[in-house]
ROSEBA-893957 format. One record per residue (C-alpha): residue number from 1; x, y, z; residue in one letter. Coordinates in Angstrom, 3 decimals, decimal comma, padded with zeros to 6 digits. Example, Ala and Ser with C-alpha at 12.3 -4.5 7.8 and 13.67 -1.06 7.14 Angstrom:
2
KEVEX/k/X/Y/Z/r
KEVEX/1/012,300/-004,500/007,800/A
KEVEX/2/013,670/-001,060/007,140/S
***
This chain:
218
KEVEX/k/X/Y/Z/r
KEVEX/1/000,054/000,019/-000,082/M
KEVEX/2/002,718/002,531/000,787/P
KEVEX/3/004,466/001,676/-002,488/G
KEVEX/4/001,183/002,461/-004,426/E
KEVEX/5/000,878/005,844/-002,683/W
KEVEX/6/004,482/006,593/-003,545/E
KEVEX/7/004,024/005,716/-007,268/N
KEVEX/8/000,948/007,916/-007,418/G
KEVEX/9/002,895/010,694/-005,795/A
KEVEX/10/005,738/010,414/-008,316/N
KEVEX/11/003,266/010,384/-011,273/K
KEVEX/12/001,571/013,498/-009,931/L
KEVEX/13/004,985/015,262/-009,555/Q
KEVEX/14/005,826/014,290/-013,174/N
KEVEX/15/002,475/015,632/-014,329/M
KEVEX/16/003,252/019,053/-012,623/K
KEVEX/17/006,725/019,119/-014,315/V
KEVEX/18/005,004/018,646/-017,650/V
KEVEX/19/002,434/021,142/-017,005/Y
KEVEX/20/005,098/023,732/-015,996/V
KEVEX/21/007,076/023,200/-019,166/H
KEVEX/22/003,827/023,424/-021,273/M
KEVEX/23/002,940/026,818/-019,589/M
KEVEX/24/006,477/028,152/-020,092/C
KEVEX/25/006,245/027,092/-023,866/L
KEVEX/26/002,863/028,983/-024,131/L
KEVEX/27/004,405/032,068/-022,388/V
KEVEX/28/007,384/032,071/-024,896/L
KEVEX/29/004,841/031,730/-027,852/V
KEVEX/30/002,775/034,564/-026,523/A
KEVEX/31/005,843/036,897/-026,166/I
KEVEX/32/006,854/036,066/-029,704/A
KEVEX/33/003,339/036,822/-031,109/C
KEVEX/34/003,546/040,267/-029,249/Q
KEVEX/35/006,994/040,964/-030,840/N
KEVEX/36/006,286/040,636/-034,672/P
KEVEX/37/009,745/042,058/-035,510/E
KEVEX/38/011,710/039,560/-037,876/Q
KEVEX/39/015,283/040,013/-038,826/I
KEVEX/40/015,517/038,953/-042,415/I
KEVEX/41/019,054/039,726/-043,269/E
KEVEX/42/022,238/040,411/-041,159/T
KEVEX/43/025,578/042,020/-041,961/W
KEVEX/44/028,778/039,895/-041,508/E
KEVEX/45/029,108/041,145/-037,867/D
KEVEX/46/025,562/039,942/-037,025/G
KEVEX/47/023,951/043,450/-037,099/Q
KEVEX/48/020,542/043,612/-038,704/P
KEVEX/49/020,563/044,513/-042,341/R
KEVEX/50/016,885/044,078/-043,055/K
KEVEX/51/014,070/043,856/-040,621/V
KEVEX/52/010,316/043,220/-041,202/L
KEVEX/53/007,684/044,249/-038,666/V
KEVEX/54/004,590/042,174/-039,337/K
KEVEX/55/001,055/043,769/-039,086/D
KEVEX/56/-002,417/042,834/-040,281/K
KEVEX/57/-002,713/046,018/-042,313/A
KEVEX/58/000,635/045,553/-043,988/G
KEVEX/59/004,313/044,995/-043,087/D
KEVEX/60/006,892/047,665/-042,271/L
KEVEX/61/010,362/047,015/-043,834/E
KEVEX/62/013,523/048,681/-042,337/I
KEVEX/63/016,848/048,448/-043,962/N
KEVEX/64/020,118/049,296/-042,274/Y
KEVEX/65/023,632/050,478/-043,243/Y
KEVEX/66/026,482/048,553/-041,944/Q
KEVEX/67/027,223/051,355/-039,486/N
KEVEX/68/023,814/050,849/-037,887/G
KEVEX/69/022,077/053,900/-039,558/E
KEVEX/70/018,689/053,410/-041,258/K
KEVEX/71/018,988/053,155/-044,851/E
KEVEX/72/015,316/053,090/-045,786/S
KEVEX/73/011,853/052,400/-044,229/E
KEVEX/74/008,430/051,925/-045,655/G
KEVEX/75/005,320/049,781/-045,996/G
KEVEX/76/005,079/046,447/-047,670/K
KEVEX/77/001,869/044,778/-049,006/L
KEVEX/78/001,976/041,334/-050,617/Q
KEVEX/79/005,762/041,715/-050,816/D
KEVEX/80/005,634/045,048/-052,736/K
KEVEX/81/006,282/048,600/-051,555/K
KEVEX/82/003,279/050,355/-050,518/E
KEVEX/83/002,607/053,901/-049,148/G
KEVEX/84/005,371/056,423/-047,980/L
KEVEX/85/008,978/055,196/-048,258/W
KEVEX/86/011,786/057,267/-046,743/E
KEVEX/87/015,475/056,840/-047,716/Y
KEVEX/88/018,492/058,190/-045,767/F
KEVEX/89/022,228/058,653/-046,147/D
KEVEX/90/024,854/057,004/-043,851/E
KEVEX/91/024,672/060,103/-041,507/Q
KEVEX/92/020,985/059,805/-041,030/G
KEVEX/93/019,783/062,553/-043,174/N
KEVEX/94/016,575/062,111/-045,218/V
KEVEX/95/017,560/062,006/-048,914/R
KEVEX/96/014,233/060,957/-050,492/E
KEVEX/97/010,559/060,710/-049,756/R
KEVEX/98/008,454/058,742/-052,270/T
KEVEX/99/004,981/057,173/-052,262/H
KEVEX/100/004,330/053,869/-053,836/Y
KEVEX/101/001,387/051,591/-054,752/R
KEVEX/102/001,632/048,005/-055,750/A
KEVEX/103/005,623/048,363/-055,899/G
KEVEX/104/005,621/051,328/-058,236/Q
KEVEX/105/006,119/055,059/-057,419/P
KEVEX/106/002,715/056,766/-057,229/F
KEVEX/107/001,933/060,339/-056,223/G
KEVEX/108/004,364/062,682/-054,706/A
KEVEX/109/008,195/062,179/-054,591/S
KEVEX/110/010,811/064,465/-053,071/E
KEVEX/111/014,589/064,452/-053,092/L
KEVEX/112/016,868/066,328/-050,748/F
KEVEX/113/020,429/067,565/-050,548/F
KEVEX/114/022,796/066,654/-047,612/E
KEVEX/115/022,196/069,885/-045,932/N
KEVEX/116/018,433/068,996/-045,866/G
KEVEX/117/017,362/071,511/-048,458/M
KEVEX/118/014,790/070,229/-051,019/K
KEVEX/119/016,397/069,021/-054,417/K
KEVEX/120/013,363/068,107/-056,449/S
KEVEX/121/009,586/067,701/-056,314/V
KEVEX/122/007,915/065,393/-058,735/S
KEVEX/123/004,773/063,304/-059,209/Y
KEVEX/124/004,187/059,755/-060,649/Y
KEVEX/125/001,054/058,246/-062,393/D
KEVEX/126/-000,619/055,007/-061,973/E
KEVEX/127/001,963/053,305/-064,311/S
KEVEX/128/004,888/054,559/-062,292/G
KEVEX/129/005,953/057,156/-064,909/L
KEVEX/130/006,681/060,882/-064,207/R
KEVEX/131/003,517/063,107/-064,495/S
KEVEX/132/002,372/066,509/-063,747/E
KEVEX/133/004,635/069,130/-062,087/L
KEVEX/134/008,316/068,696/-061,747/W
KEVEX/135/010,448/071,287/-059,854/M
KEVEX/136/014,178/071,220/-059,219/E
KEVEX/137/016,304/073,331/-056,803/Y
KEVEX/138/019,864/074,051/-055,938/D
KEVEX/139/021,499/073,611/-052,396/K
KEVEX/140/020,454/077,080/-051,419/N
KEVEX/141/016,689/076,557/-052,152/G
KEVEX/142/016,544/078,614/-055,354/R
KEVEX/143/014,469/077,143/-058,278/L
KEVEX/144/016,656/075,810/-061,088/R
KEVEX/145/013,892/074,346/-063,356/S
KEVEX/146/010,200/073,547/-063,639/K
KEVEX/147/007,828/072,023/-066,144/G
KEVEX/148/005,292/069,324/-066,753/Q
KEVEX/149/005,597/065,661/-067,511/Y
KEVEX/150/002,939/063,361/-068,996/E
KEVEX/151/003,417/059,653/-069,159/S
KEVEX/152/007,110/059,969/-068,480/G
KEVEX/153/007,817/062,666/-071,148/S
KEVEX/154/008,303/066,345/-070,860/K
KEVEX/155/005,326/068,358/-072,115/L
KEVEX/156/004,482/071,991/-072,575/G
KEVEX/157/006,444/074,987/-071,258/L
KEVEX/158/009,778/074,050/-069,492/W
KEVEX/159/011,756/076,924/-067,751/A
KEVEX/160/015,390/076,925/-066,576/Y
KEVEX/161/016,982/079,546/-064,173/Y
KEVEX/162/020,642/080,741/-063,534/S
KEVEX/163/022,184/080,547/-060,055/E
KEVEX/164/020,956/084,090/-059,450/S
KEVEX/165/017,444/083,049/-060,078/G
KEVEX/166/017,088/084,818/-063,498/V
KEVEX/167/015,321/082,982/-066,374/I
KEVEX/168/018,065/081,399/-068,597/A
KEVEX/169/016,188/079,176/-071,014/R
KEVEX/170/012,671/078,295/-072,014/E
KEVEX/171/011,422/075,354/-074,164/E
KEVEX/172/007,889/074,518/-075,303/Y
KEVEX/173/007,524/070,774/-076,102/I
KEVEX/174/004,506/069,615/-078,064/L
KEVEX/175/005,262/066,002/-077,791/K
KEVEX/176/008,271/063,598/-077,688/A
KEVEX/177/011,001/064,795/-080,158/D
KEVEX/178/008,806/067,751/-081,335/E
KEVEX/179/009,336/071,338/-080,080/W
KEVEX/180/007,354/074,401/-080,605/K
KEVEX/181/010,153/076,908/-079,780/Y
KEVEX/182/013,292/077,497/-077,761/L
KEVEX/183/014,345/080,748/-076,067/K
KEVEX/184/017,602/081,655/-074,285/E
KEVEX/185/018,204/084,675/-072,206/Y
KEVEX/186/021,317/086,637/-070,994/D
KEVEX/187/022,320/087,163/-067,347/E
KEVEX/188/020,041/090,027/-066,945/N
KEVEX/189/017,020/087,903/-068,274/G
KEVEX/190/016,823/089,723/-071,712/S
KEVEX/191/015,897/087,573/-074,706/L
KEVEX/192/019,027/086,766/-076,792/K
KEVEX/193/018,184/083,719/-078,789/Y
KEVEX/194/014,868/082,416/-080,237/Y
KEVEX/195/014,436/079,209/-082,223/L
KEVEX/196/010,793/078,518/-083,465/E
KEVEX/197/010,030/074,922/-085,008/F
KEVEX/198/007,589/074,147/-087,882/Y
KEVEX/199/004,837/071,528/-086,992/P
KEVEX/200/007,022/068,789/-088,122/N
KEVEX/201/009,555/069,536/-085,443/G
KEVEX/202/012,514/069,464/-087,930/V
KEVEX/203/012,770/072,734/-089,895/N
KEVEX/204/012,844/075,966/-087,940/S
KEVEX/205/013,015/079,714/-088,027/I
KEVEX/206/016,002/081,127/-086,027/E
KEVEX/207/016,443/084,522/-084,928/K
KEVEX/208/019,195/086,076/-082,615/I
KEVEX/209/018,110/089,407/-081,049/R
KEVEX/210/020,749/092,050/-080,494/T
KEVEX/211/020,981/094,188/-077,349/D
KEVEX/212/019,467/096,964/-079,231/K
KEVEX/213/016,559/094,901/-080,306/E
KEVEX/214/016,014/093,665/-076,748/N
KEVEX/215/015,937/097,241/-075,375/R
KEVEX/216/013,299/098,126/-078,131/S
KEVEX/217/011,102/095,303/-076,790/Q
KEVEX/218/010,741/097,012/-073,313/K
***
């Protein structure tokens, strides 16, 4: 009889040990579920290179330089870029902000210089091609060029400016490889050269205005 009680007590103790192990395993699983961050790639020294943060609404991908600074960050949906993506240099400065849809640029995109000044502003259509307004700046924030894109090609009036902000050149583009006219200006913004194209875009009428003719236009 005492032996039976002893055997029963040993079985009960073993069951308790198994129960404790199962509970520990469940706790570890719960902790893992609460921390959806996954390291996808690492550098040679073991530091994270690509990290994926899982979420029901869509994943977040974070890429790192070898020095530990963030290289890029943005949403992923069905393994394609989605929503806003930000790109950084190795010092942590933002160098680009671009919106994506189904893996292609869509909507606004901005590029930046190392000093944080805006380098360009552009837009992309549903096919991932440049569309609508495009503006480009220098490191001091001065506008250097602006114009329109349609389906990835320049269209309409394009203007280019000197370092002092004065108009330096104008182009009017009817369609790919077909221009309406070209104008160039001197350092004071006075017209010095004019080239007008015939409808076929090949033949042209050329006129170079002198300083005297420029003054007569004012």
